[in-house]
N, C-alpha and C positions, 0 to 999 in steps of 0.2 A: 293646130288651129285651122279651122275651116270656115269659110263664109258660105252662107246659104245662097246669097246672090253674088254673082260676079259682075253684074251690071246694075245700074240704078233702075228700079222699077217704079212706074208712076203710082202704083197702088201703095208702095212703101212710102213714097213721098207724101201721099195723101194722109196716111196714118200719122206720120211725123208732124205734118202741118196741123192736124187735128189736135195732137198731143201738145203742140207748142201754142195752139190758139192763134195761128197765123193764117190769113187767107192766101190763096195761091197768087192772087194779084199782088199783094204786098210782098210775098216771097219773091215773085218774079222781078219786081222792081228793085228789090234789094240785091238780088243775084245778078241780074243782067242790065240794070239801069232803068231809069224812068220811061224810056221810049220803047221798052221791050213789049213785044206782042206774042211772046212764046206762051203756049198753053201747057197744061199738064202732060199732054201727049208728046211733048218734046222729048221726054225721057224714054218713051217707047220708040220714037223715031231715031233718036241718037243716044243709045244706052251707054256708049263708051265716052264718058265725059273726062275732061282733063282733071288732074289731081288738084290743081288750084281751084277749080270749080267745086270739086268735092269738099275741099277744106272750107270754102266760103259757105257752102250749103250747111255743113255741120255747125259753123259759127252762127248762122242765121237761125237755124232750128234749135240751137242750144243743146246739141247732142254730139256724140262722137261719130267718127267715120264708121266705126264698127256697128253703131246703131243703124246707120243707113244701109250697110251691106249685110247686116244681121250675122254677126260672128257667132259661131258655135264651137265650143271646146269639146272635142271628143277624146281628149287625151287622158282624162281623169276617170277614176272608177265610179264616181257618182254621176248621175245623169244631169244634164243641163236643165235648169228649171227657169222658165220665163214667167215673170210677173210684171205686168204693165210695161213690157218691152225692156225690162232690166234683167240682164243675164246674171243670175245668182252665182253661177259657177265660173266667174271670171277673175282675172288677176286684179282688176280694178276693185272689185268687191272685196277680195281677200285683203288687199292693201288698205281699203277703207275700214274693214273690220279690225285690222291690227292697229290702225291709227285711233279708232274709236276706243279700243280696249286701253290703249295708253292714256287717252284723254280721261276715261272713266277712272283709271288708277290715280291720275293726277288730281281729279276732282275729289276722290275719296280721301286723299292726303290733305287737301285743303279743308274738307269738312272735319277731319280729325283734328287738324290744327285749330280750327275755329272752336270746336268743342273743348279743346284743352284751354283755349283762351277764355271761354265762358266759365269753365270751372275755376280758373285762376281769378277771374273777376268776382265770382260768387264768394270765394275764400277771402279775397281782399275786402269785399263788402261786409262779410261776417266779422272779420277782424276789426274793421272800422266801427261796426255797431257795438262790439264788446268794449272798445276803447271809449266810445262815446258814453256808454252806460257807466263805465268806471269814472269818467270825468264828472258826469252828472251826480253820481253817488258821492264822490269826494266833495262836490259843491254843496250837496245837501248836508253832509256831515259838518262841513265848515259853518254853514248857516245855523245848524242846530246848536253848535258850540257857542255861537255868539249870542 
């Protein structure tokens, strides 16, 4: 595992703010409090922030710490592919894919169960229709005899 950035870059913060739809002023107030006067250049002047600040940043931006530092995985045979700042070749994506496959399998089982239930209801409806026809025919036969 390797990080492209070992410090927080103001350019990266700007990208994440844009992606999250947050202004730097709102971000600054959320991160440092309402009386903060820090600008985006804060990260260039003091690139080594505390871990607690990094965690709060990730919470505010709705991303992971890896998104802030840009994690790149060079251990695999396939290249890392970035799409809208989502690393395709990461453990999180692989875990999500496994989870989604399990969910798809479960949903297919639910659909199969529902289809079986529909078939059972169609058969029951057909049986009731035949019984009703038999009762009506018996009733007509009885009326014809009288």
